[in-house]
C-alpha positions, -999 to +999 in steps of 0.1 A: -015-886+405-050-872+405-055-836+400-084-818+413-102-791+392-127-767+408-143-734+399-150-703+415-182-713+430-166-732+455-160-700+473-123-707+483-100-679+482-081-680+450-048-676+465-054-708+484-064-728+455-031-714+437-010-723+469-024-760+468-020-763+431-059-769+423-068-757+389-100-736+387-123-723+364-142-688+364-180-683+362-189-655+336-208-622+347-223-600+323-238-566+326-255-556+295-230-563+268-199-565+292-187-600+302-163-604+331-146-638+344-150-638+383-117-649+389-094-622+378-115-597+362-140-588+388-141-596+426-171-597+449-166-559+463-162-544+426-193-568+414-215-554+443-207-518+434-217-526+397-248-544+410-259-513+430-255-490+399-271-515+374-305-509+361-310-548+352-301-577+371-267-591+356-266-626+340-242-656+348-226-682+323-208-713+332-174-714+319-174-724+284-158-759+277-129-745+256-115-729+290-111-765+303-090-775+274-057-761+287-060-775+319-069-809+307-041-807+282-016-798+308-024-827+330-026-852+302+010-841+292+022-849+327+004-883+329-019-873+356-058-882+361-081-854+368-111-852+390-134-823+383-157-811+413-185-789+400-216-771+416-250-786+414-263-793+380-296-779+389-284-744+395-251-742+370-241-753+336-206-761+349-211-799+350-221-800+315-192-777+302-168-799+320-184-831+304-184-817+269-148-807+272-139-841+285-153-856+254-124-841+234-099-859+252-110-897+252-077-911+260-074-892+293-088-902+326-112-873+336-138-879+359-164-854+368-188-852+399-217-831+404-215-821+441-251-813+444-244-781+464-224-748+461-202-723+481-190-733+514-199-771+512-184-773+477-152-759+490-151-784+518-154-811+494-128-796+471-103-793+499-109-828+511-107-843+476-072-826+472-063-840+506-071-876+495-056-872+463-022-859+478-023-891+501-024-914+471-061-926+472-072-943+440-099-927+418-126-950+422-122-950+460-117-911+459-150-907+440-170-928+462-158-913+493-166-877+480-201-886+466-209-903+501-196-871+517-215-848+497-249-866+505-240-859+543-238-821+539-263-802+561-267-765+546-287-737+558-288-701+543-308-668+544-310-641+520-321-605+522-348-609+496-361-641+474-363-617+446-329-625+431-335-664+432-367-658+416-355-635+387-324-657+382-345-690+381-328-706+408-355-704+434-366-741+432-389-754+458-387-723+475-413-708+450-441-713+474-428-687+500-433-660+473-464-639+484-460-638+520-426-627+521-427-595+537-441-612+569-413-638+572-375-645+572-371-678+553-343-703+563-333-719+531-314-752+523-302-772+494-325-805+487-311-827+460-294-797+444-320-772+444-330-745+467-356-754+489-374-739+521-364-753+554-381-730+580-398-696+583-391-672+612-399-635+618-366-616+617-330-620+605-319-623+641-342-651+647-332-667+614-294-668+625-302-679+660-322-708+645-294-718+621-268-716+650-288-738+672-297-763+646-261-764+634-247-767+671-271-799+676-258-815+644-222-808+650-218-813+688-211-851+684-190-849+653-153-852+656-147-830+623-179-817+610-160-793+583-180-763+596-178-733+573-195-700+569-201-682+537-215-646+533-217-617+511-222-581+525-225-593+561-191-600+576-201-587+610-228-613+611-206-640+599-177-632+623-200-630+652-215-664+643-181-679+640-174-665+679-204-683+688-195-715+673-162-716+687-175-710+721-197-740+721-182-767+696-147-785+700-135-774+665-103-758+657-117-731+636-147-723+613-135-708+581-153-680+567-155-675+530-168-647+508-197-656+482-184-654+446-201-628+423-218-659+403-237-670+435-244-632+445-263-626+412-290-652+420-290-649+458-283-611+461-264-591+487-269-604+524-263-641+518-253-659+551-248-694+547-235-723+571-225-756+560-213-790+578-211-825+573-224-854+595-213-889+601 
């Protein structure tokens, strides 16, 4: 059997991952000389409280390779293959850590995919991969389908300020927006694994309306667009957006996920993201 391995940047609730039997790795959050795993040592509400009181922006680190070892060893012992799905290597060192760890087990079938995305879209890919694996799909077919699916993601998000992305070095092509930022509310996307500008509007309301209209246009003719919403610190806006989607789209539900601390470090409180898949 193929076992799916993820990490907390997929944004899926940890109890759901445990229920499905999907192993996951933490990201590491550092406040000064104190480090925390963002799976069981610090959650998003606690992180936000510490962030508000912190004098300096906290740091993040990918899970060290050694954390993969017991997971790999467990599945090798059971005779299972493994597919590790990581956030974009352009914004996280998780892909590299998973690869380094896998080199210690040359006899095992460990495949690693750089999803080129993060948060809700990554969570969707993890769930779909698990579904295909449980259905008995072979590794090469599963990998090919997952890579193809990842290329078809449409992702849009807003942040309260670009300063977190800038200070954390994850601003990518959106660097060009720095300067006139007080005059606009940028809509951002992920382009080839990097943060990139998509559009500029005047207010947060206009930004949410634009994302809503754009997403509806994309999803209205899709049988299953895998539409998700991710947020941090704006549950009201996330729920309101879900209600709007459910009113106009023929989808059973639109899951809302809480953005994990490692992403909030770089995006800041107030992230609101919509992800869907076309084709």
